[in-house]
SEKOL-674528 format. One line per field, with one value per residue (C-alpha): residue number from 1; residue in one letter; x, y, z. Coordinates in steps of 0.1 Angstrom, whole numbers, plus 5000, padded with zeros to 4 digits. Each point is the difference from the previous one (the first is absolute). Layout:
N
num: NUM, ... .
residuo: A, ... .
px: X, ... .
py: Y, ... .
pz: Z, ... .
***
This chain:
590
num: 1, 2, 3, 4, 5, 6, 7, 8, 9, 10, 11, 12, 13, 14, 15, 16, 17, 18, 19, 20, 21, 22, 23, 24, 25, 26, 27, 28, 29, 30, 31, 32, 33, 34, 35, 36, 37, 38, 39, 40, 41, 42, 43, 44, 45, 46, 47, 48, 49, 50, 51, 52, 53, 54, 55, 56, 57, 58, 59, 60, 61, 62, 63, 64, 65, 66, 67, 68, 69, 70, 71, 72, 73, 74, 75, 76, 77, 78, 79, 80, 81, 82, 83, 84, 85, 86, 87, 88, 89, 90, 91, 92, 93, 94, 95, 96, 97, 98, 99, 100, 101, 102, 103, 104, 105, 106, 107, 108, 109, 110, 111, 112, 113, 114, 115, 116, 117, 118, 119, 120, 121, 122, 123, 124, 125, 126, 127, 128, 129, 130, 131, 132, 133, 134, 135, 136, 137, 138, 139, 140, 141, 142, 143, 144, 145, 146, 147, 148, 149, 150, 151, 152, 153, 154, 155, 156, 157, 158, 159, 160, 161, 162, 163, 164, 165, 166, 167, 168, 169, 170, 171, 172, 173, 174, 175, 176, 177, 178, 179, 180, 181, 182, 183, 184, 185, 186, 187, 188, 189, 190, 191, 192, 193, 194, 195, 196, 197, 198, 199, 200, 201, 202, 203, 204, 205, 206, 207, 208, 209, 210, 211, 212, 213, 214, 215, 216, 217, 218, 219, 220, 221, 222, 223, 224, 225, 226, 227, 228, 229, 230, 231, 232, 233, 234, 235, 236, 237, 238, 239, 240, 241, 242, 243, 244, 245, 246, 247, 248, 249, 250, 251, 252, 253, 254, 255, 256, 257, 258, 259, 260, 261, 262, 263, 264, 265, 266, 267, 268, 269, 270, 271, 272, 273, 274, 275, 276, 277, 278, 279, 280, 281, 282, 283, 284, 285, 286, 287, 288, 289, 290, 291, 292, 293, 294, 295, 296, 297, 298, 299, 300, 301, 302, 303, 304, 305, 306, 307, 308, 309, 310, 311, 312, 313, 314, 315, 316, 317, 318, 319, 320, 321, 322, 323, 324, 325, 326, 327, 328, 329, 330, 331, 332, 333, 334, 335, 336, 337, 338, 339, 340, 341, 342, 343, 344, 345, 346, 347, 348, 349, 350, 351, 352, 353, 354, 355, 356, 357, 358, 359, 360, 361, 362, 363, 364, 365, 366, 367, 368, 369, 370, 371, 372, 373, 374, 375, 376, 377, 378, 379, 380, 381, 382, 383, 384, 385, 386, 387, 388, 389, 390, 391, 392, 393, 394, 395, 396, 397, 398, 399, 400, 401, 402, 403, 404, 405, 406, 407, 408, 409, 410, 411, 412, 413, 414, 415, 416, 417, 418, 419, 420, 421, 422, 423, 424, 425, 426, 427, 428, 429, 430, 431, 432, 433, 434, 435, 436, 437, 438, 439, 440, 441, 442, 443, 444, 445, 446, 447, 448, 449, 450, 451, 452, 453, 454, 455, 456, 457, 458, 459, 460, 461, 462, 463, 464, 465, 466, 467, 468, 469, 470, 471, 472, 473, 474, 475, 476, 477, 478, 479, 480, 481, 482, 483, 484, 485, 486, 487, 488, 489, 490, 491, 492, 493, 494, 495, 496, 497, 498, 499, 500, 501, 502, 503, 504, 505, 506, 507, 508, 509, 510, 511, 512, 513, 514, 515, 516, 517, 518, 519, 520, 521, 522, 523, 524, 525, 526, 527, 528, 529, 530, 531, 532, 533, 534, 535, 536, 537, 538, 539, 540, 541, 542, 543, 544, 545, 546, 547, 548, 549, 550, 551, 552, 553, 554, 555, 556, 557, 558, 559, 560, 561, 562, 563, 564, 565, 566, 567, 568, 569, 570, 571, 572, 573, 574, 575, 576, 577, 578, 579, 580, 581, 582, 583, 584, 585, 586, 587, 588, 589, 590 .
residuo: M, K, L, F, F, K, P, A, V, K, L, M, S, I, G, L, V, T, L, M, L, N, C, L, S, C, H, L, L, K, A, Q, G, F, L, R, V, N, G, Q, H, L, Q, N, D, N, N, K, N, F, I, I, R, A, M, G, L, G, G, W, M, L, Q, E, G, Y, M, F, R, L, G, F, L, G, Q, Q, H, K, I, K, E, K, I, S, A, M, V, G, K, E, A, A, D, H, F, Y, N, Q, W, L, N, L, H, T, Q, K, A, D, I, D, S, M, A, A, W, G, F, N, A, I, R, L, P, M, H, Y, G, L, L, T, L, P, V, A, E, E, P, V, P, G, K, N, T, W, L, P, K, G, F, A, L, I, D, S, L, L, D, W, C, K, Q, A, H, I, Y, L, I, L, D, L, H, A, A, P, G, G, Q, G, S, D, L, P, I, S, D, R, Y, P, D, Q, P, S, L, W, Q, S, K, A, N, Q, D, K, T, V, A, L, W, A, K, L, A, K, R, Y, K, N, E, P, Y, I, G, G, Y, D, I, L, N, E, T, N, W, G, F, D, D, S, T, D, I, R, G, T, K, E, Q, T, N, K, P, L, R, D, L, F, I, R, I, T, E, A, I, R, K, Q, D, Q, N, H, I, I, Y, L, E, G, N, G, F, A, N, N, Y, N, G, L, F, P, L, W, D, D, N, T, V, L, S, F, H, K, Y, G, N, F, T, T, Q, A, T, I, R, K, F, L, D, Y, R, K, K, Y, N, V, P, L, W, L, G, E, S, G, E, N, S, N, N, W, F, T, G, T, I, K, L, M, E, N, N, N, I, G, W, A, W, W, Q, L, K, K, M, G, I, N, N, P, L, E, I, K, I, P, A, H, Y, Q, S, F, I, D, F, C, E, N, K, G, P, K, P, D, K, V, S, A, Q, N, I, L, N, E, L, L, R, N, I, Q, L, K, N, N, I, Y, H, R, D, V, I, D, A, M, F, R, Q, V, Q, Q, N, T, S, I, P, F, K, P, N, R, I, T, S, G, D, T, F, I, Q, A, A, D, Y, D, L, G, A, N, G, T, A, Y, N, D, L, D, T, A, R, Y, Q, Y, T, P, G, V, K, T, E, G, N, R, G, H, K, Y, R, N, D, G, V, D, I, R, Y, D, S, R, S, R, P, V, V, F, H, I, E, A, G, E, W, L, K, F, T, T, E, V, L, K, T, G, K, Y, Q, L, T, F, D, Y, Q, P, G, N, L, P, G, K, I, R, L, Q, A, G, T, E, A, T, T, R, S, F, I, L, D, G, T, P, S, N, S, F, K, E, S, A, P, Q, I, M, T, L, S, K, G, A, V, P, I, K, I, I, F, E, T, G, G, F, Q, L, R, G, F, N, L, K, A, L .
px: 5000, 5011, 5003, 4984, 5016, 5008, 5038, 5005, 4994, 5028, 4987, 4993, 5036, 5002, 4978, 4980, 5009, 4989, 4969, 4987, 5010, 4976, 4975, 5002, 5004, 4979, 4970, 4997, 4973, 4992, 4965, 4994, 4966, 4964, 5000, 4968, 4988, 5000, 4985, 5017, 5031, 5009, 5015, 5018, 4993, 5023, 4984, 5023, 4991, 5008, 5012, 4991, 5028, 4989, 5006, 4975, 5002, 4991, 5001, 4998, 4963, 4991, 5014, 4998, 5008, 5023, 5024, 5013, 5000, 4962, 4983, 4979, 4986, 4990, 4981, 5017, 4978, 5012, 5032, 4994, 4982, 5027, 5020, 4979, 5000, 5035, 5006, 4968, 4978, 5016, 5038, 4981, 4985, 5032, 5016, 4974, 5008, 5039, 4994, 4979, 5031, 5029, 4987, 4999, 5020, 5016, 5028, 4979, 4984, 5037, 5013, 4970, 4999, 5042, 4996, 4974, 4964, 4978, 4970, 4994, 4967, 4987, 4981, 4977, 4977, 4969, 5006, 5028, 4972, 4966, 4982, 4985, 4965, 4992, 5021, 4985, 4985, 4971, 4989, 5004, 5023, 5035, 5027, 5037, 5035, 5028, 5024, 4997, 4994, 5032, 5018, 4990, 5008, 5034, 5005, 4991, 5020, 5033, 4978, 5006, 5033, 5012, 4977, 4984, 4963, 4980, 4968, 4971, 4989, 4973, 5016, 4977, 4964, 4976, 4987, 5026, 4990, 5010, 5009, 5030, 5001, 5036, 4996, 4979, 5002, 4966, 4983, 4979, 4975, 4988, 4980, 5024, 5005, 4971, 4975, 4996, 4989, 5010, 5039, 4994, 4988, 5032, 5028, 4977, 5003, 5039, 5009, 4976, 5020, 5036, 4990, 4997, 5027, 5021, 4985, 5024, 5034, 5014, 5027, 4966, 5003, 4961, 4975, 5008, 4958, 4996, 5036, 4996, 4959, 4990, 4968, 4971, 4972, 4978, 5017, 5009, 5026, 5022, 5017, 5026, 4977, 5014, 4965, 4981, 4981, 4984, 5016, 4973, 5008, 5035, 4992, 4972, 5027, 5024, 4976, 4990, 5034, 5009, 4976, 5005, 5035, 4992, 4979, 5034, 5026, 4997, 5042, 5008, 5002, 4974, 5016, 4975, 5009, 4979, 4986, 5021, 5025, 5003, 4994, 4966, 4985, 4966, 4968, 5021, 4999, 4990, 5024, 4983, 5028, 5027, 5026, 5005, 5027, 4994, 5020, 5008, 5022, 5025, 5017, 5011, 4991, 5029, 5012, 4980, 4982, 4972, 4999, 4985, 4983, 4969, 5008, 5018, 4963, 4984, 5024, 4992, 4963, 4992, 5029, 5011, 5035, 5017, 5020, 5013, 4990, 5016, 5029, 5029, 5005, 5021, 5037, 5020, 4999, 4963, 5003, 5023, 4974, 4966, 5017, 5011, 4966, 4978, 5023, 5003, 4961, 5001, 4989, 5012, 5005, 5000, 5023, 4988, 5018, 5025, 5016, 4990, 5016, 5014, 5023, 4975, 4997, 5021, 5006, 5000, 4988, 5026, 4986, 5005, 5016, 4977, 4976, 4988, 4987, 4978, 4989, 4998, 4978, 4976, 4996, 4992, 5031, 5022, 4993, 4997, 5032, 5003, 4997, 5036, 5006, 4968, 5008, 5035, 4989, 4976, 5023, 5025, 4972, 4994, 5039, 4998, 4971, 5019, 5023, 5035, 4999, 4979, 5022, 5001, 4991, 5016, 4995, 4962, 5008, 5025, 4970, 4973, 5021, 5030, 4997, 4964, 5026, 5031, 5007, 5033, 5020, 5014, 5018, 4982, 5039, 5028, 5015, 5036, 5027, 5031, 5032, 4990, 4970, 4965, 4969, 4969, 4973, 4977, 4965, 5019, 5000, 4990, 4969, 4981, 4973, 4998, 5016, 5027, 5012, 4992, 4979, 4975, 4971, 4974, 5003, 4965, 4960, 4976, 4973, 4971, 5008, 4986, 5025, 5027, 5026, 5024, 5019, 5026, 5028, 4990, 5018, 4982, 5038, 5026, 4988, 4965, 5012, 4994, 5028, 4995, 5020, 4996, 5022, 5029, 5000, 5021, 4974, 5022, 4981, 5001, 4986, 4983, 4975, 5029, 4987, 5017, 5001, 4996, 5033, 5013, 5017, 5026, 5011, 5036, 5028, 5036, 5025, 5030, 5003, 5013, 5000, 4969, 4992, 4960, 4981, 4964, 4982, 4969, 4984, 4997, 4966, 4989, 5021, 5030, 5001, 5010, 5006, 5018, 5016, 5006, 5022, 4997, 5000, 4988, 5037, 5005, 4979, 5008, 4975, 4994, 4990, 4985, 4999, 4967, 5005, 4968, 5009, 4987, 5034, 5015, 5033, 5021, 5009, 5032, 5020, 5000, 5025, 4991, 5016, 4976, 5009, 4998, 4968, 4963, 4997, 4966, 4999, 4969, 4997, 4978, 4987, 5000, 4985, 4984, 4992, 5026, 4996, 5028, 5011, 5028, 5030, 5036, 5027, 5034, 5031, 5032 .
py: 5000, 5035, 5027, 5033, 5032, 5031, 4999, 5035, 4994, 4996, 4991, 4962, 4984, 4996, 4971, 4993, 4964, 4993, 5021, 4983, 4966, 5007, 5011, 4969, 4975, 5006, 5024, 4994, 4971, 5000, 4999, 4965, 4998, 5012, 5017, 4984, 5005, 4969, 5007, 5030, 4991, 5013, 4972, 4994, 4966, 4984, 5001, 5019, 5033, 5030, 5040, 5024, 5028, 5027, 5035, 5022, 5021, 5033, 5025, 4981, 4999, 5023, 5034, 5010, 5036, 4998, 4976, 5024, 5026, 5018, 4982, 5033, 4993, 4965, 4984, 4983, 5024, 5031, 4994, 4992, 5035, 5019, 4983, 5004, 5032, 5004, 4986, 4994, 4971, 4979, 5001, 4994, 4966, 4991, 5005, 4978, 4975, 5001, 4998, 4966, 4986, 5011, 4997, 4970, 4974, 4964, 5010, 5010, 4972, 4975, 5022, 4996, 4962, 5004, 5017, 4974, 5012, 4974, 5017, 5033, 5016, 5022, 5028, 5009, 5028, 4992, 5028, 4978, 4972, 5014, 5033, 5019, 4997, 5038, 4994, 4965, 5006, 4979, 5004, 4961, 4983, 5005, 5006, 4984, 5016, 4977, 5025, 4987, 4963, 5003, 5014, 4975, 4970, 5014, 5003, 4962, 4987, 5017, 4985, 4966, 5002, 5014, 4972, 5019, 5012, 5023, 5013, 5022, 5033, 5022, 5028, 5023, 4990, 5017, 5030, 4996, 4981, 5024, 5034, 4997, 5015, 4996, 4959, 4993, 5034, 5009, 5030, 5013, 5016, 4971, 4965, 4980, 4962, 4998, 5026, 4985, 4967, 5001, 5009, 4966, 4980, 5009, 4998, 4956, 5004, 5009, 4973, 4974, 5011, 4998, 4959, 4990, 5014, 4986, 4973, 4970, 5021, 4984, 5034, 5017, 5002, 5013, 5030, 5024, 5005, 5039, 5026, 5017, 5007, 5031, 5009, 5000, 4985, 5005, 5028, 5030, 5020, 4969, 5005, 4972, 4974, 4991, 4996, 4987, 4967, 4991, 5000, 4985, 5019, 4987, 4969, 4994, 5013, 4975, 4975, 5013, 5002, 4965, 4981, 5018, 4989, 4964, 4999, 5005, 4985, 4974, 5002, 5032, 5014, 5034, 5023, 5015, 5041, 5009, 5037, 5026, 5000, 4959, 4995, 5003, 4962, 5006, 4984, 4985, 4964, 4974, 4994, 4986, 4988, 4972, 5013, 5036, 5016, 5030, 5030, 5025, 5031, 5012, 5036, 5025, 4976, 4977, 4966, 4983, 4966, 5024, 5021, 4974, 4972, 5012, 4980, 4973, 4995, 4999, 4978, 4983, 4999, 4997, 4978, 5024, 5009, 5038, 5018, 5032, 5016, 5032, 5020, 5022, 5036, 4999, 4991, 4973, 4989, 5002, 4978, 4974, 4999, 4998, 4969, 4986, 5000, 4986, 4974, 4988, 4997, 4985, 5026, 5012, 5037, 5025, 5034, 5031, 5010, 4994, 5033, 5038, 5034, 4992, 4978, 4972, 4978, 4975, 5028, 5036, 5021, 5026, 5039, 5015, 5035, 5028, 4980, 5023, 5023, 4974, 4996, 5037, 4999, 4976, 5018, 5034, 5008, 5012, 5009, 4969, 4987, 5008, 4974, 4988, 4998, 4978, 4982, 4994, 4992, 4973, 4984, 4997, 4989, 4971, 4987, 5004, 4978, 4971, 4979, 5005, 5036, 4994, 5002, 4965, 4996, 4971, 5004, 4998, 4962, 4997, 5004, 4984, 4966, 5000, 5012, 4981, 4971, 5009, 5025, 5008, 5030, 5001, 5031, 5025, 5008, 4987, 5023, 4990, 5019, 5005, 5010, 5034, 5020, 4984, 5021, 4984, 5016, 4998, 4985, 4972, 4984, 4959, 4984, 4987, 5002, 5029, 4988, 4980, 5021, 5038, 5010, 5030, 5009, 5002, 4979, 4999, 5021, 4986, 5025, 4978, 5000, 5028, 5017, 4985, 5024, 4985, 5005, 4981, 5009, 5042, 5010, 4969, 5002, 4972, 4969, 4988, 4994, 5017, 5018, 5043, 5000, 5039, 5009, 5032, 5025, 4974, 4976, 4977, 4981, 5014, 4985, 5023, 5007, 4978, 4989, 4989, 4958, 4995, 4985, 4988, 4967, 4995, 4969, 5012, 4977, 5018, 4991, 5003, 5002, 5032, 5034, 5021, 5034, 5002, 5035, 5005, 5022, 5019, 5032, 5014, 5001, 5024, 4979, 4979, 4967, 4965, 4977, 4961, 4978, 4966, 4979, 4961, 4997, 5014, 5012, 5018, 5033, 5032, 5033, 5035, 5034, 5016, 5038, 5015, 5033, 5002, 5001, 4999, 4981, 4965, 4999, 4975, 4979, 5000, 4974, 4970, 4968, 4968, 4960, 4980, 4965, 4986, 4981, 5008, 5027, 5009, 5039, 5016, 5033, 5010, 5034, 5009, 5033, 5011, 5031, 5003, 4983, 4977, 4996, 4974, 4990, 4996, 4977, 5009, 4973, 5011 .
pz: 4999, 4992, 5028, 4989, 5016, 4986, 4994, 5007, 5035, 5021, 5034, 4988, 5000, 5037, 5012, 4967, 4996, 5033, 5002, 4965, 5010, 5034, 4977, 4978, 5020, 5030, 4986, 4958, 4999, 4962, 4990, 4994, 4985, 5012, 5033, 5018, 5039, 5024, 5031, 5021, 4972, 4965, 4977, 4965, 4979, 5020, 5032, 5015, 5022, 4984, 5013, 4975, 5001, 4977, 4988, 4985, 4968, 5016, 4975, 4970, 4986, 5025, 5016, 5035, 5000, 5036, 4978, 4979, 5026, 4987, 5029, 5000, 4966, 5008, 4976, 4967, 4979, 5015, 4990, 4968, 4998, 5012, 4972, 4972, 5009, 4999, 4965, 4984, 5002, 4968, 5020, 5035, 4984, 4986, 5035, 5016, 4974, 5001, 5038, 4999, 4977, 5020, 5036, 5005, 4974, 5003, 5015, 5036, 5002, 4996, 5027, 5022, 4994, 5009, 5031, 5013, 4992, 4988, 4987, 4984, 5012, 4971, 5007, 4970, 4992, 4987, 4970, 4985, 4992, 4990, 4996, 5032, 4998, 4988, 4972, 4989, 4962, 5012, 5033, 5018, 4978, 5011, 4976, 5003, 4994, 4985, 5015, 5036, 4994, 4977, 5035, 5018, 4972, 4997, 5044, 5000, 4973, 5025, 5026, 4986, 4988, 5038, 5016, 5021, 5005, 4986, 5025, 4981, 5024, 4988, 5015, 4983, 4995, 4977, 5020, 5025, 5034, 5024, 5017, 4998, 4961, 4992, 5002, 4977, 4976, 5009, 4989, 5033, 4980, 4981, 5013, 5020, 4997, 5027, 4990, 4962, 4989, 4966, 5016, 5016, 4973, 4983, 5029, 4997, 4962, 4999, 5028, 4975, 4972, 5018, 5017, 4965, 4990, 5024, 5018, 4984, 5006, 5034, 5003, 5009, 5040, 4996, 5004, 5024, 4990, 5020, 5013, 5033, 5003, 5019, 5003, 5026, 4987, 5032, 5008, 4976, 5024, 5005, 4972, 5004, 5006, 5035, 5017, 4978, 5019, 4973, 4966, 4979, 4967, 5000, 5007, 4975, 4971, 5014, 4997, 4963, 4992, 5009, 4980, 4969, 5008, 5006, 4973, 4975, 5027, 5024, 5002, 5022, 5029, 5009, 5025, 5023, 5017, 5026, 5000, 5024, 4974, 5003, 5042, 5003, 4998, 5010, 4991, 4965, 5018, 4993, 4972, 4968, 4979, 5017, 4977, 5019, 5021, 5022, 4987, 5030, 4996, 5025, 5001, 5030, 5032, 5022, 4987, 5026, 5005, 5017, 4967, 4976, 5030, 4980, 4971, 5016, 5019, 4963, 4989, 5025, 5005, 4964, 4986, 4975, 4995, 4998, 4980, 5008, 4965, 5005, 5024, 5001, 4992, 5034, 5015, 4993, 5038, 4998, 4967, 5018, 5029, 4980, 4977, 5028, 5021, 4968, 4992, 5035, 4995, 4967, 4983, 4966, 4991, 4970, 5005, 4984, 4981, 4977, 4987, 5005, 5012, 5033, 5018, 5020, 4966, 4985, 4970, 5000, 4974, 4992, 5000, 4968, 4995, 5004, 5013, 5026, 4975, 4990, 5035, 5006, 4969, 5008, 5036, 4985, 5014, 4971, 4962, 4978, 4984, 4966, 4972, 4991, 5038, 5008, 4979, 5011, 5033, 4990, 4979, 5026, 5024, 4975, 4999, 5038, 5004, 4984, 5022, 4986, 5009, 5033, 5038, 5009, 5041, 5010, 5039, 4991, 4987, 5023, 5028, 4984, 4992, 5022, 5031, 5002, 5000, 5019, 5022, 4990, 4985, 4969, 4982, 4981, 4984, 4997, 5022, 4994, 5021, 4979, 5003, 4995, 5010, 5004, 5002, 5011, 4996, 5035, 4980, 4984, 5035, 4997, 4986, 5026, 5023, 5025, 5036, 4978, 4972, 5015, 5032, 4995, 5023, 4971, 4977, 4982, 4993, 5021, 4980, 5013, 5033, 5020, 5019, 4986, 4984, 4982, 4965, 4991, 4977, 5010, 4969, 4971, 4985, 4993, 5020, 5014, 5035, 5035, 4991, 4995, 4966, 4978, 4970, 5002, 4976, 4980, 5002, 5024, 5027, 5032, 5038, 5012, 5033, 5025, 5034, 5029, 4999, 4959, 4984, 4964, 4990, 4971, 4992, 4986, 4981, 5013, 4974, 5021, 5037, 5013, 5019, 4985, 5007, 5004, 4994, 5001, 4972, 5017, 5007, 5035, 5018, 5029, 5027, 4997, 4984, 5016, 4979, 5015, 4970, 5005, 4973, 5003, 5033, 5030, 5010, 4970, 5013, 4991, 5010, 4982, 5015, 4970, 4998, 5014, 4977, 4983, 4962, 4962, 4988, 5005, 5018, 5012, 5035, 5019, 4993, 5018, 4989, 5003, 4988, 4978, 4992, 4966, 4991, 5004, 5029, 5010, 5009, 5021, 5008, 5032, 5003, 5037, 4995, 4969, 4981, 4975, 4965, 4984, 4968, 5003, 5014, 4984, 5005, 4992, 5001, 5019 .
***
């Protein structure tokens, strides 16, 4: 199997072979025939239990504004409107056709298989597959659009070649399934899915069409028939659908969709998501199909058994498997904890999402030059870019969404796979200490969990946990751990918001035994800083007092001499006080 990584990213060399072997030997259960339900378990055709380890392709067929720093716009159709206003409708249509062709390609699927994923969850926009109800030339009839089905066919073919499953997820249903507008690209001034029988009929017909087309495809891992309903059926003020007690319209539609699928397809699993963003299952029991899985979602709460207790109870009471059908958007430490929690409870998972602008996904889309002018125009804070400049921004964005131009965050993949199995650290970079000068960036501490590769007092976001105000990496740059990292004026990573008791570990390779002069590159805070450094053993310890005179520039600490032995030498930097910023440390052979 080829490993598809971006060649230009230099952070992949150390530990890559170990990481990939762990992923391939411990995690990558190849797709083996139709997945099916057996009691509380998923099994393949070999009658072996199967843990789904999936990645969601958010942002490809359905854009949400936050993925591209356009959260204030929200829905995809609003982004399209702004692009059309800049470059004209014809150029905007061409841009979106290119987007669909370039965003997700075979290399993306091959890379995910190599990293350890055994399934893909595809968020589908119905508008790529059929016309909106209001645009149908014959009322009550369905026009099927070849483009969307061709995209799914290509993706399925790539999944077959990579031996991983493809799970189809109706992320944007006709009319939209909730009060959260961006996730379904909903027009709030038009009837929702729940306010229009015609939209419901089209949704049922769409699933019948998909089931007929893919009924004999073993690499289809099932049908996730409706993503994250969030609707107050009995109480219109319950805009998130979390208080709903009966969910009767949701249950009725689920049964209709199931019946339509089963008339065409007896092979594939049906995944059911409750109301309240897939977490409110009131009124949905008893279930009506014996090849069904409950799919709950988890964001921004603790990674403890108590947070999934009600779903475990559903599994036992109703004898049905569970799947964490969507999770992510947090720190590496949270990723590892959540995946451990799922796998310890025999629950598969799907992460959100493969790529966007930002660090908390495997692939980061680089921001085009002058993109801020596009943001300002969209937010009515700046003039419309001229047509040439606007087209240049869009062309660069099309280049940047391709895997070969993405930034690969192997710290994210390491957290999702190796760290789930091994509580050890491995080098983030080679860190070879030579006979000359060796500068090691503070942000290049080891790969590993909090308490193993580093210690930070704020490691994740718990935005859905009342009273907990934490952030993880406050700078949202470079790495997705708890360590706070920003960029300086020359785009070099700097560790900041340092607090007493935090520490960083660096696995180094000393090429020659000898004496070395060590200095720190730091920016003073309001008080003197104190660092204790351990090299190799507890006996090799040095303490550094850093200047406490506030400054806007970096300076070098007073040097100290230490002896380092040839070979692998762990260096641990312990912050006994905080308040300063650290760019790194330098070792000069004497």
